[in-house]
ChimeraX commands (.cxc) that place a marker at each C-alpha (Angstrom):
marker #1 position 0.00,0.00,0.00 radius 0.5
marker #1 position 1.33,3.42,-0.93 radius 0.5
marker #1 position 1.93,5.99,1.79 radius 0.5
marker #1 position -0.18,9.13,2.09 radius 0.5
marker #1 position 2.69,11.24,0.73 radius 0.5
marker #1 position 3.18,8.90,-2.26 radius 0.5
marker #1 position -0.53,9.15,-3.04 radius 0.5
marker #1 position -0.46,12.95,-2.67 radius 0.5
marker #1 position 2.47,13.14,-5.10 radius 0.5
marker #1 position 0.51,10.95,-7.53 radius 0.5
marker #1 position -2.40,13.42,-7.39 radius 0.5
marker #1 position -0.05,16.40,-7.86 radius 0.5
marker #1 position 1.43,14.74,-10.97 radius 0.5
marker #1 position -2.03,13.96,-12.31 radius 0.5
marker #1 position -3.09,17.60,-11.98 radius 0.5
marker #1 position 0.24,18.89,-13.34 radius 0.5
marker #1 position -0.79,17.54,-16.76 radius 0.5
marker #1 position -3.40,20.32,-16.97 radius 0.5
marker #1 position -2.59,24.03,-17.04 radius 0.5
marker #1 position -6.13,25.21,-17.59 radius 0.5
marker #1 position -8.45,25.21,-14.57 radius 0.5
marker #1 position -11.41,24.18,-16.73 radius 0.5
marker #1 position -9.49,20.98,-17.52 radius 0.5
marker #1 position -8.70,20.50,-13.83 radius 0.5
marker #1 position -12.38,20.93,-12.93 radius 0.5
marker #1 position -13.19,18.32,-15.58 radius 0.5
marker #1 position -10.63,15.98,-14.00 radius 0.5
marker #1 position -12.30,16.52,-10.61 radius 0.5
marker #1 position -15.71,15.74,-12.13 radius 0.5
marker #1 position -14.30,12.60,-13.77 radius 0.5
marker #1 position -12.77,11.47,-10.46 radius 0.5
marker #1 position -16.11,12.03,-8.76 radius 0.5
marker #1 position -17.91,10.04,-11.45 radius 0.5
marker #1 position -15.44,7.17,-10.93 radius 0.5
marker #1 position -16.27,7.06,-7.22 radius 0.5
marker #1 position -18.13,3.91,-6.20 radius 0.5
marker #1 position -21.73,4.84,-5.40 radius 0.5
marker #1 position -22.43,4.96,-1.67 radius 0.5
marker #1 position -24.84,2.27,-0.48 radius 0.5
marker #1 position -28.24,3.84,0.29 radius 0.5
marker #1 position -28.08,2.54,3.89 radius 0.5
marker #1 position -25.21,4.98,4.55 radius 0.5
marker #1 position -27.04,8.04,3.20 radius 0.5
marker #1 position -28.21,8.96,6.68 radius 0.5
marker #1 position -28.18,12.14,8.71 radius 0.5
marker #1 position -25.24,11.10,10.91 radius 0.5
marker #1 position -23.04,10.58,7.83 radius 0.5
marker #1 position -23.75,14.05,6.42 radius 0.5
marker #1 position -20.78,16.39,6.78 radius 0.5
marker #1 position -21.55,19.64,8.58 radius 0.5
marker #1 position -20.15,22.74,6.92 radius 0.5
marker #1 position -20.67,21.65,3.31 radius 0.5
marker #1 position -23.02,23.72,1.18 radius 0.5
marker #1 position -23.91,20.63,-0.85 radius 0.5
marker #1 position -24.84,17.30,0.68 radius 0.5
marker #1 position -21.86,15.03,1.34 radius 0.5
marker #1 position -22.19,11.67,3.05 radius 0.5
marker #1 position -19.05,10.04,4.40 radius 0.5
marker #1 position -18.93,6.46,5.65 radius 0.5
marker #1 position -15.90,5.11,7.50 radius 0.5
marker #1 position -15.17,1.45,8.18 radius 0.5
marker #1 position -12.21,-0.12,9.93 radius 0.5
marker #1 position -10.59,-3.35,8.71 radius 0.5
marker #1 position -7.32,-4.75,10.06 radius 0.5
marker #1 position -6.31,-1.48,11.69 radius 0.5
marker #1 position -6.90,0.63,8.57 radius 0.5
marker #1 position -9.72,3.03,7.78 radius 0.5
marker #1 position -11.68,2.77,4.54 radius 0.5
marker #1 position -13.87,5.61,3.37 radius 0.5
marker #1 position -16.79,5.70,0.97 radius 0.5
marker #1 position -18.69,8.86,0.13 radius 0.5
marker #1 position -21.29,10.47,-2.06 radius 0.5
marker #1 position -22.21,14.04,-2.90 radius 0.5
marker #1 position -25.00,15.65,-4.89 radius 0.5
marker #1 position -22.53,18.18,-6.39 radius 0.5
marker #1 position -20.10,17.12,-9.15 radius 0.5
marker #1 position -17.05,19.15,-8.09 radius 0.5
marker #1 position -17.55,18.28,-4.42 radius 0.5
marker #1 position -17.84,14.61,-5.33 radius 0.5
marker #1 position -14.48,14.94,-7.10 radius 0.5
marker #1 position -12.92,16.59,-4.06 radius 0.5
marker #1 position -14.09,13.84,-1.71 radius 0.5
marker #1 position -12.86,11.27,-4.28 radius 0.5
marker #1 position -9.38,12.86,-4.05 radius 0.5
marker #1 position -9.44,12.74,-0.25 radius 0.5
marker #1 position -10.55,9.11,-0.31 radius 0.5
marker #1 position -7.82,8.25,-2.83 radius 0.5
marker #1 position -5.16,9.75,-0.56 radius 0.5
marker #1 position -6.46,8.70,2.87 radius 0.5
marker #1 position -8.51,5.51,2.52 radius 0.5
marker #1 position -6.69,2.34,3.51 radius 0.5
marker #1 position -4.35,4.14,5.92 radius 0.5
marker #1 position -4.01,3.72,9.67 radius 0.5
marker #1 position -5.80,6.19,11.95 radius 0.5
marker #1 position -2.44,7.50,13.20 radius 0.5
marker #1 position -1.12,8.07,9.67 radius 0.5
marker #1 position -4.30,9.99,8.82 radius 0.5
marker #1 position -3.98,12.10,11.97 radius 0.5
marker #1 position -0.31,12.84,11.23 radius 0.5
marker #1 position -0.87,13.61,7.54 radius 0.5
marker #1 position -0.01,17.03,6.18 radius 0.5
marker #1 position -2.35,17.27,3.21 radius 0.5
marker #1 position -0.08,19.44,1.08 radius 0.5
marker #1 position -1.56,18.24,-2.22 radius 0.5
marker #1 position -4.58,20.53,-1.76 radius 0.5
marker #1 position -2.30,23.58,-1.90 radius 0.5
marker #1 position 0.08,22.15,-4.53 radius 0.5
marker #1 position -2.64,21.46,-7.12 radius 0.5
marker #1 position -4.09,24.93,-6.52 radius 0.5
marker #1 position -7.38,23.58,-5.25 radius 0.5
marker #1 position -7.71,25.92,-2.28 radius 0.5
marker #1 position -7.21,29.06,-4.39 radius 0.5
marker #1 position -9.65,27.94,-7.13 radius 0.5
marker #1 position -12.56,27.06,-4.91 radius 0.5
marker #1 position -15.28,29.43,-3.80 radius 0.5
marker #1 position -15.18,30.28,-0.08 radius 0.5
marker #1 position -18.12,27.96,0.59 radius 0.5
marker #1 position -16.44,25.07,-1.27 radius 0.5
marker #1 position -13.18,25.76,0.61 radius 0.5
marker #1 position -15.10,25.57,3.88 radius 0.5
marker #1 position -16.65,22.32,2.68 radius 0.5
marker #1 position -13.21,20.91,1.84 radius 0.5
marker #1 position -11.99,21.79,5.34 radius 0.5
marker #1 position -15.12,20.18,6.81 radius 0.5
marker #1 position -14.44,16.96,4.83 radius 0.5
marker #1 position -10.81,16.81,6.02 radius 0.5
marker #1 position -11.94,17.56,9.59 radius 0.5
marker #1 position -14.52,14.75,9.46 radius 0.5
marker #1 position -11.99,12.22,8.10 radius 0.5
marker #1 position -9.52,13.19,10.85 radius 0.5
marker #1 position -12.33,12.98,13.45 radius 0.5
marker #1 position -13.02,9.38,12.35 radius 0.5
marker #1 position -9.29,8.63,12.59 radius 0.5
marker #1 position -9.14,10.12,16.08 radius 0.5
marker #1 position -12.22,8.18,17.21 radius 0.5
marker #1 position -10.77,4.89,15.94 radius 0.5
marker #1 position -7.33,5.54,17.41 radius 0.5
marker #1 position -8.79,6.44,20.84 radius 0.5
marker #1 position -11.18,3.49,20.69 radius 0.5
marker #1 position -8.33,1.12,19.83 radius 0.5
marker #1 position -6.21,2.42,22.72 radius 0.5
marker #1 position -9.15,2.04,25.11 radius 0.5
marker #1 position -9.60,-1.60,24.22 radius 0.5
marker #1 position -6.11,-3.11,23.79 radius 0.5
marker #1 position -6.18,-6.32,21.81 radius 0.5
marker #1 position -2.66,-7.43,22.64 radius 0.5
marker #1 position -1.92,-9.71,25.58 radius 0.5
marker #1 position 0.87,-7.46,26.87 radius 0.5
marker #1 position -1.36,-5.72,29.43 radius 0.5
marker link #1:1,2 radius 0.2
marker link #1:2,3 radius 0.2
marker link #1:3,4 radius 0.2
marker link #1:4,5 radius 0.2
marker link #1:5,6 radius 0.2
marker link #1:6,7 radius 0.2
marker link #1:7,8 radius 0.2
marker link #1:8,9 radius 0.2
marker link #1:9,10 radius 0.2
marker link #1:10,11 radius 0.2
marker link #1:11,12 radius 0.2
marker link #1:12,13 radius 0.2
marker link #1:13,14 radius 0.2
marker link #1:14,15 radius 0.2
marker link #1:15,16 radius 0.2
marker link #1:16,17 radius 0.2
marker link #1:17,18 radius 0.2
marker link #1:18,19 radius 0.2
marker link #1:19,20 radius 0.2
marker link #1:20,21 radius 0.2
marker link #1:21,22 radius 0.2
marker link #1:22,23 radius 0.2
marker link #1:23,24 radius 0.2
marker link #1:24,25 radius 0.2
marker link #1:25,26 radius 0.2
marker link #1:26,27 radius 0.2
marker link #1:27,28 radius 0.2
marker link #1:28,29 radius 0.2
marker link #1:29,30 radius 0.2
marker link #1:30,31 radius 0.2
marker link #1:31,32 radius 0.2
marker link #1:32,33 radius 0.2
marker link #1:33,34 radius 0.2
marker link #1:34,35 radius 0.2
marker link #1:35,36 radius 0.2
marker link #1:36,37 radius 0.2
marker link #1:37,38 radius 0.2
marker link #1:38,39 radius 0.2
marker link #1:39,40 radius 0.2
marker link #1:40,41 radius 0.2
marker link #1:41,42 radius 0.2
marker link #1:42,43 radius 0.2
marker link #1:43,44 radius 0.2
marker link #1:44,45 radius 0.2
marker link #1:45,46 radius 0.2
marker link #1:46,47 radius 0.2
marker link #1:47,48 radius 0.2
marker link #1:48,49 radius 0.2
marker link #1:49,50 radius 0.2
marker link #1:50,51 radius 0.2
marker link #1:51,52 radius 0.2
marker link #1:52,53 radius 0.2
marker link #1:53,54 radius 0.2
marker link #1:54,55 radius 0.2
marker link #1:55,56 radius 0.2
marker link #1:56,57 radius 0.2
marker link #1:57,58 radius 0.2
marker link #1:58,59 radius 0.2
marker link #1:59,60 radius 0.2
marker link #1:60,61 radius 0.2
marker link #1:61,62 radius 0.2
marker link #1:62,63 radius 0.2
marker link #1:63,64 radius 0.2
marker link #1:64,65 radius 0.2
marker link #1:65,66 radius 0.2
marker link #1:66,67 radius 0.2
marker link #1:67,68 radius 0.2
marker link #1:68,69 radius 0.2
marker link #1:69,70 radius 0.2
marker link #1:70,71 radius 0.2
marker link #1:71,72 radius 0.2
marker link #1:72,73 radius 0.2
marker link #1:73,74 radius 0.2
marker link #1:74,75 radius 0.2
marker link #1:75,76 radius 0.2
marker link #1:76,77 radius 0.2
marker link #1:77,78 radius 0.2
marker link #1:78,79 radius 0.2
marker link #1:79,80 radius 0.2
marker link #1:80,81 radius 0.2
marker link #1:81,82 radius 0.2
marker link #1:82,83 radius 0.2
marker link #1:83,84 radius 0.2
marker link #1:84,85 radius 0.2
marker link #1:85,86 radius 0.2
marker link #1:86,87 radius 0.2
marker link #1:87,88 radius 0.2
marker link #1:88,89 radius 0.2
marker link #1:89,90 radius 0.2
marker link #1:90,91 radius 0.2
marker link #1:91,92 radius 0.2
marker link #1:92,93 radius 0.2
marker link #1:93,94 radius 0.2
marker link #1:94,95 radius 0.2
marker link #1:95,96 radius 0.2
marker link #1:96,97 radius 0.2
marker link #1:97,98 radius 0.2
marker link #1:98,99 radius 0.2
marker link #1:99,100 radius 0.2
marker link #1:100,101 radius 0.2
marker link #1:101,102 radius 0.2
marker link #1:102,103 radius 0.2
marker link #1:103,104 radius 0.2
marker link #1:104,105 radius 0.2
marker link #1:105,106 radius 0.2
marker link #1:106,107 radius 0.2
marker link #1:107,108 radius 0.2
marker link #1:108,109 radius 0.2
marker link #1:109,110 radius 0.2
marker link #1:110,111 radius 0.2
marker link #1:111,112 radius 0.2
marker link #1:112,113 radius 0.2
marker link #1:113,114 radius 0.2
marker link #1:114,115 radius 0.2
marker link #1:115,116 radius 0.2
marker link #1:116,117 radius 0.2
marker link #1:117,118 radius 0.2
marker link #1:118,119 radius 0.2
marker link #1:119,120 radius 0.2
marker link #1:120,121 radius 0.2
marker link #1:121,122 radius 0.2
marker link #1:122,123 radius 0.2
marker link #1:123,124 radius 0.2
marker link #1:124,125 radius 0.2
marker link #1:125,126 radius 0.2
marker link #1:126,127 radius 0.2
marker link #1:127,128 radius 0.2
marker link #1:128,129 radius 0.2
marker link #1:129,130 radius 0.2
marker link #1:130,131 radius 0.2
marker link #1:131,132 radius 0.2
marker link #1:132,133 radius 0.2
marker link #1:133,134 radius 0.2
marker link #1:134,135 radius 0.2
marker link #1:135,136 radius 0.2
marker link #1:136,137 radius 0.2
marker link #1:137,138 radius 0.2
marker link #1:138,139 radius 0.2
marker link #1:139,140 radius 0.2
marker link #1:140,141 radius 0.2
marker link #1:141,142 radius 0.2
marker link #1:142,143 radius 0.2
marker link #1:143,144 radius 0.2
marker link #1:144,145 radius 0.2
marker link #1:145,146 radius 0.2
marker link #1:146,147 radius 0.2
marker link #1:147,148 radius 0.2
marker link #1:148,149 radius 0.2
view
């Protein structure tokens, strides 16, 4: 499995192929369209991300000490943004997610090309992913599974 930084660098390279922001928006839309649809059972109020102008549902599951995210949005660009975050952060450990410096957002110019409400939504998505990571890391520490204790 690639590290968070390796995945961020992959995204930066992918976006570097496009100089025009219309092409970059199209890439975001394509990434969003490639996102696996979220199962209807997860489109519930508690999975909605606060702070997003459009509706974004984020589901987090833990398998073998790693967090896996699935998401859905009713807005094309936003769906592409959450697809990028999932690409970079899904399948990582809670601690790696908590420690991650998500520099790719700045490097691809995303933060400066989003409206203020979309930027707030992006921050809310990152905050929610890190909140899941924190909850799983605290939960894991509360219930040690090793026999050392």
